[in-house]
N, C-alpha and C positions, 0 to 999 in steps of 0.2 A: 197874238192875243186878240180875241174878237171883241168888238165894241158891244155895248149893251143892246144896241139896235140889231146888230148882226146875230147876237145870241137869241133875241126875241124872234127874229124872222126864221132862223134855223130851227128853233124849237117848234114854231108854228108849222113849218113845212113837214117836219118829221111826224108830228102829231097827226096832221091831215093825211100824210102818206100811209101811216100805220092803219088808219081807218079805211082808206079808199083803194090802196094799191095802184093808184093812177098818178102820173106825173102832176106836180102841183105848179100852177101858174101864179103870177103876181096878183091878178085880179081876185082870185079866190082867197088869197091871204089878206088882201085889203078889206075884204068883206067880214073878216073876223072881228068880233067886238073887242078883242084884247090887243089888236095891232092897229094903231092909229097913224098909219103912214099911207101915202098915196101909192097907186100902182107903179108909177114911174120910180119913186124912191125905192120901193121894194124890188123892182126889176134891177136897179143898179146894184143894190146890196146882194141880190141873188147871183149876179154876174161876178161880183167880188168873191162871194163864198165858193162859187165854182172854180174860180182861179186859184183860191187857197186850198182846193181839194176837198171841201166839205160837201159839195153838191156835184151831181152829174146830170148831163142833159142827154137822155137816151135817143132823142130824135131832134132833128132841126126844127126850130120854131115850136117845139113842145115845151112843157113845163120841166121842172127839175125833180130829181129824186135824190135821196141822201146817198152818199158814198160810205164805204166802210169807215173812213176817217170821220165822217159826219156822225155816224151812229156811235162811234167810240166817244166823241166829244159829248154827245147827247147823254150817253150812259154815265159818263164821268162827272158831268157838270150840270145837266139840265133836267134829267129824268126826275119826276116827282113820285116818291114812294108813299106808302100808306094809303093807296087809292083802292085797295081791295074792298068791294062793297060788303055790306053786312050779311047779305044772303050767302055769298061765297065763304065768308068767315064762319058762318053758322054751319055750312056744309062740312068744313074742315073740323070744327069743334065737335060736331055731333058724331063724326067718325071716331074721334078719340074717346068719346064718352061710352062707346060700345065696348063690351067685354070681349076681346079677341081670345081665341084659343091658342093660336100659334103665331110666332113671329112672322112666318111666311104670309099669313093673312094680312098682317099690318102692312107689309111691303106691297102686296098685290093691290090692296085697297088704296094705298097712298098713290100708286101709279095710276089707277083708274080715276081717282078724284081729280088729280092734276090734269090729265088729258081731257076730262070732261069740262073742267072749269076754263081751260085755256084754248081748247080746240087745237092744241099742238100735240107733239109726241112726247110722252114722258118715259124716262129711263131711271130705274131705281136699283141701286146696288145694295144688297142686304148685308147685314153684319158679318156673315161668314166670309165675304170677300176680303176683309181686312184682318179677321182674327184667325182664319184657318191657315195653318202653316205646316211645313214639312217636319215630321218627327223622326222618320227613318226611311231609308231607301235601300232596297236590296235587288240584286240581279242574279237570278238562279238559272244556270244553263239546263236545258232539257234535251238538247241534241247538239250536234256539231255546229249548227247554223242558227239556232233559235234559243231564246232565253225568256224567262218570265220576270217582268219587272214588277216589284211590289212596292207600292207607295203607301206609307202610313202617315196620317195627319195627327195633329195635336188633339183633334176631337175624337180620335179613335176610328175614324173612317179608313178603310183599306181598299185600295184599288189594285187589281192585277191586270197586266197587259202583256201579251206576247210580242216580242220584238225580234227582228232579224239581226243576227250577228255577222259582220263582215268575215269572209273566210280566212283572211290573214291576221285576225285579231286573236291574241293569246289569252288564256285564262288569267295569267298574271296581270296583263294590261287591264282586263275587265275589273279585277279585284282592286287594282290601284285606283282606277277611275271611281269606283264606288266609295272607297275610303275617302278620297278627296271630296267627292260630292257631299257625303254626310258631314264631313268636317266643315265645309263652307256654307252649306245650305240649310242645315237644321235650324228651325226657328224662323226661316224666311217665309213670308206669306206666299201662298201658291201662285198668286197673280204676278209675283215678281221673280219667280223661279227662272223663267227663260232668260231675262236680262242678266241675272246673276250667273246663270250657267255659262253664258258665252263670255262674260267678263272675268269674274273671279275664278271659277272652276276651269275655264278654258286656258287662262293664263298659267295656272299651276300645272295643268295636265300637259301642256306643251313642254315642260321641263323633263317629264319622265316618259312620255309615250310618243312613239312615232305614229304618224297618221292620226294626229289628234283630232282633226276635223271630222273624220269618219266616226270616231268614238263619240264626239259631241253630238253628232246627228242621232246616234243610237240613244243617248241619254235624253235628248230633246224629245224624241218619240215616246220614250218611257215615261216622261214626266207630264205628258199632255193629260189634262183633266177633262173628263167627259161630263162633269157636273155643271150644267148650265143654269141650275136653279138659283144661283146667286144674283142673276140679272132678271129684272122684271120690266117688261115693256107694255105700254098701253097707248092706244091711239096711233098705231104705226101708219094707218091709212089716212090719218088727218092731213098729211102732207098733200094728198091728192085733191083736197078741197081748196088749196091755196093757189091763187092765180100765178104765182111765180113758178109753179111746178107743173105746168102744162106740157113741158118737154118730157116725153116718155123715157128717153135715155137718161135724163137727169134724175128722174124719180127712181128708175130701176137701180142706178148706182147707189142711191141713198138707201133704198130698201134692202139691197144686198149687204150694205154695211150693218144695218140693224139686225141682220141675220147672223152676223159674225160676232158671237158672244165673246170669244177671247179678245178680239180687237176692241170691243166696247169696254171690257174690263181694264185693258191696258190704258185706254184713253182716260178713263175716269180715275183710276188710281194714280195717274201721273199728275193730276190737278192738285193745286194747293188747297188747304182747308178754307172754310168760310164760304162766302158767296163769290163765285167767279163768273165773269161774263166774257165769252169768246165770240167775236163777231166776224163772220165771213172768213177771209183768209187768215185770220188769227188762229183758226182751228188747224191742228196739225194734219188732219186727214183730208185729202183732196175731195172726197165724196161729200163733205159738208162745208166746202168753201163758199157755198151760196146760202148758208144757214147761220143762225146764231145758236149757241149752246150756253145755257145758264145753269150752273150747278150750285148746290149747297150741301155741305157735309153735316151730319148729325153725330154728336159726340156725347159720351157719358164719362164724367170724371177725367176729362182730358184725353180719353181714348177714342179715336175715330171709329165709329161703328159702320158707317156707310155713306153713300152719296145719292142725292136726288138730283135729276137733271131734266130740263125741258129743252127740246130741240124744235126749232121752228124757223120760219123765214127771217132774214135780217130785218124785215118790216114787222118786228115783233112788238107787242105791248110790254115793253121792258118794265115799266113801273109796276104793273099788275103782277107779272111773273116773278119779279124779284121779291115783292111783298109776300106773295103766296108761298114761295120757297122758304122765305125767312120764317113765316108762321109755322109751316108744316115741319120743317127740319127741327125747330125748337120743341114742338109738341111731340114729335117722334122720339127725340132724345129723352124727354121727361118720361114718356110711356115705357120705352125700353129700359130706362134706368130703374124704374120700379120693378120691372120683371127680373132684373139682374140681382136684386137684393133678396 
């Protein structure tokens, strides 16, 4: 448990580091009006905070920077919410006062506003991500080694895809697989099909079909969705302006991830509802282990409609971002709720 003095000093260090992106020394903290301690006292406390794992010293004789543990403590115990300025709030409110024609416009504008206000990258998943589910699946042979996969969703959307059939696979096995798939996956959201396919469908297929892995591969290919319109990105190049991302290889890995729509959808749909903060290595994907991801879900009548996220450096203005996401997600829920009536 940190003392009040340690909490005050840790808070001051993180606040200053968020603004400057430079290691913070004891003298700069002592000059703050809200920290009434001598440089020597602050130096001793910083050493203790480093020993406890809340701070790191990137270079010998340099100042300290927050660790992932330090950021987590800051978010959980120290961050001050409600600091969104009036101008930013007016920008959000005026957006929702406009009369939008399509839900897609709402999502696109929300992503753009967030990236402009924060100078980070915004990622918004639209309602279809959570509400579009499998209604029917069919596999129609057109030759000895190919078939057409037909995927019908609950929204009436139909996708056709030609898939290759392994030469040793019988028609009876294909029909058995399709029956099991329809039995297990009807009503499952499209973004969760792959995980369900390999768990529930794969488990049952193994009881009836030899070479089950080959057949699962065919089904996996058949169920791939080409519809990337459910994910909206804005400010993807904002990362290039952050001093933490001067490393070209690091940025390339990050931008590659942002291009992988299915991966983003799986990451977001796996997150719990409400506002969630994932800092550094708390993120499951290695490409964003040097970033923080803050997400907020928007719901109507208890049904989750989508997720808004902000991706930025761990040196993020957490108070501002959390407050903005809270305001925007609630207003989106109200607006979309009106549309659904």
